[in-house]
N, C-alpha and C positions, 0 to 999 in steps of 0.2 A: 732598028735594032728592036724587038716586041720583046716585054716583060709577059711572064711567063705567072698564073695563076692560078695558086693550091688552091685543089677541092678539098674541101673538110676533110677528114677521115669519118667514114662513119665505124670505128674499131667506142669501142667506151674505153674515157677514162681517167680518171680521178682530177679533180681540183683541187690546186696546190691546199683549199683549207680542208679537207677531211683530212681527220689523223690515220695512219695507219693503225694496224691493226694490228698489238702488242701482244708478246707472247706472257705469257704465267709466270713468273716472277719465283725460281724459286726460293724457295722461305728460309733463313736461314738463323742460327737455333741460338737466338740471345744468351742463355750462357754456352760457354765454350767449356770439353769436360775437360778435369786436368788429365795430363800427361800422364801413361802406366810406369811405374818402373821402370819394368824392361826399357822404357823407352828412353826416358831418361838417365836410367843407367848405361846405356849402348852410349848418350851424347853426353854424358861426365867418364865414361871410358876414352875417347875419341878426344874430347877436349882438353884431357890432362896429358896422356901422349904427346899432342899436339904439341901442348904448350911446352915440357919438359925438351923438343927437340928444338927450345928456340923460337916458337913461332906466336905472334897477338895471339889471347887468346880472343874468343867471339864477342861479338857486342851481344848485348840484351837484344835485341831487334835479331843478330844473326843467329842467339840461343833457339828466338821458337823460330826459324827456316830448320832449324836444325831438327826437332824435335818433330816435325811437319814429316822429313826424310825421313828419319828414323821409324815415326808413325805409318809412313807406306813402303818403306824398307821389308817391315815383320811383313806387316797385312795384306801392301798390296802384289809384292813380292814371294811375299814367303819363306823368302831368308829364317832359318833356326839361327836364335838366337846367340846359342852356347858356338856358332859356330862365325856368327857377328863378331862376336868377341876374339875370337882365335885370328881373324882374318884384319882386324881390327893391329891385334898385336905383331902380325906377319908385319903388314903393308910398314907399322910404325916405326920398324925394326930394319926396313928396306932401305937399300943408300938410295934407290930410285924413286920408289914409290913417298915414301916420305916426304917428299919435297912437292909431289902431286895430290896430294892426299892429304889437305889439313884441313876439310870440311864436309858436313856427313854429304850434303849432292855428289861434290866426287867421289865417295867413298860407293853412294851406291849408283851411281851412274859405272863405275869399274870394276862393278862387285866381281863378275863374269870372268874380269882378267886379272881380279883378283886371286880370287881362288883359283884360278887354270894356272897361276902362277904358281902358288903357295904348295898345291897338290905337285907339283912337275916337281919342286924342290925339296921336298916329304918325300919320294918316292911315289910318290902314286896315290896314298895316302891320303886319305879325308881328313878333315880338319874339324868333323862335326868332334867327335872322341872329346876334345882338347877343352877343359872346364872355365869358362869365364874367370877373368882373376878375381878377387874378394876385397 
């Protein structure tokens, strides 16, 4: 039986001692911006109704996540504040949706389904005209 000898490769290769070039890291702000009033109001509105429906109040770390999700709902998804408040009222009064929307993340993910269902039940009218509760 004959052993084959492998010819050395002519391709350049890096040695394990050479560090990989790294991408520049994005600098995070050392001071976090305080949440805007409309973001806090949206979170408080959902929290109050979820607790009133018998669910537990979110923990402190969950509240921070809620603030991020509410800000994304308004800033990235471009959802109107008044419509979001009206939709929170609607979903927390619906027997199916109040069991399935108990945090801001699920509210944001289900927003379109909630809006379409609420409009169907309201004769096709948009929820924009409903003022948020005070």
